[in-house]
N, C-alpha and C positions, 0 to 999 in steps of 0.2 A: 886185379883179381880176375882170373879166368880159369875155365875148366881144364883140368889136367888129366882127365880120364879116370880109370879105376885101377886099384891095386889087385894083387893076387886073391885077396879075400872079398873082392867085388865091392869094396868101399869106394864111394865117390871121392875124388881128390880135387883140390883147388890149388892153383899156383898163386901164392899171395906175395905181396911186397910188405915187408916190415917197416915200421917207422924209421928204422936206422938205414933203410935202403936195400937191404938184403932180400933175395927171393927165397921162398921156402914152399915146398909142396906139403899141403896139410889135408888131413881127412876132413870131410864136410862135417862129420859128427863132432870132431874136436872144435871146429869153429862154432857150431851151433850151441854146444854146452859150455863154451868159453874155457876149454882146457888148454887151448893154444892162444896166446896173446902176443907172442913175439917169435922171432926166428931162433931165439936162444940167447940173444944179446943181453937180456935182462937177468940171466942166471947169475951173473957176478954180483948183482945188487941184492944181497940177502937181507933179511930182516935183522934187527939187533938181536943179540943173544937172549933167548927166552921169549921173544915177542910172538912167535908162531904158537908156542905153548899157551901163552896168555890169551891169544885170540881164540884158540880152540876151546879153552875153559870158558871164556865169555860166551861163545856161541852155544856151548852145551847148556849153560844157564838159560840163555834165551830160548832154546829149543824146549827145555824142560818147562819153562813158564808157559810157553805156547801150548804144549801138550796137556798141561793141567789147567789151562784157561785162566791164568793169573797174568797181570800186567807186568811188563819188564820195562821200567822207565829210567834205569840207571845209565848214566853216561859212561864211557870207557874210563874216564878219570875217576869217577865215583866207585866204579867196580874195582879198579886197581887199588884205590885207597882202602876200601873195605877188606879186600882179600889179602892185602899186604900188612894189615894191622894186627895187633895182638887180640886174642879173644876177649870180647867184651865181658864174658862171664867169669873167666878164670885167669886171664892174663897170659895164656900160653902163646908163644911166638909162632908164626906160620912155620909148619914143618911138612905139610902135604906137598908132594912133588907131582907136577903134571908135565909130561913130555909129549909133544906132538910127534907123531910118526915121521921119521926121516927128516926131522928138522933140528936146527941147532939149539941147544940149551933147554933148560927146564924152567918152569915157573914155580916157585915155592910160595905156597899160599895157605890161608885159612879159608874156611867156607863162609857162607853168608846165612845168617838166621833172619827170617821174617818174624819180627816181634809179634805181630798179629797175623796169624796164618790165613785169615780170611782176606787179607789184603796182599797185593803183589809186591814186586821188587821196586819199591819206591823209597827214595833215600831216607825219609823220615820213619820208615818202617823196617829198616835193615841195620843190623849190627854184624861186626866180624865175629866169627864163631868157629872154634876148633872142632874137629870131627867128633871128639868125645862128648862135648857139651851139646853139639847139634843132635847127636843120636839120643842123648839123655832127654833133651827138651822135646824132640820130635814134633808133635803138634799141640803141645800144651801151650797155654798163653804164658807170657813171661812171669806174671805174678805167681801163678801156681808153681811153675818150675822153680823159681827162686825160693819160694816158701818150702818146697820139698828139699831142696839142697840144704837149706838152713836146718831143717829137721834132721837130715842125715848127719850133719856136722855135730849136732847136739845129742844125738842118740848115744847112750852109754854103751861103750864096747865092753865085752866080757873078757 
């Protein structure tokens, strides 16, 4: 690693050696923010189909939990199991599609409902939930939601 001067945009450049042995000139900003990790030799090693989309969805849930001040304690495997399961409330198979930009494959999933909305994403508090049921339940507790659904099914239609 040694100084390689500046480019036309006045960015500081470094001459780096990759783990594979190749030399590459890299902007200092790309090293600092970890946008450059190799000379490009890693490009052929892509994630399995849909994995980037899964990772992006998982990170979105984690960021949302942080934003709203709730715990996110699900492991990657628990998150995958929940989002790939049928809806706990109606049995609907996962149909929502998430595609990470410029990545290979989609991740087909259901959402996650926190049974008790005052608690976080903890395995004992989470169930798989399709988007319709998730929007219907919103922030009701599970008992009130299920009682209301039962009332809807028993209401006489005209």
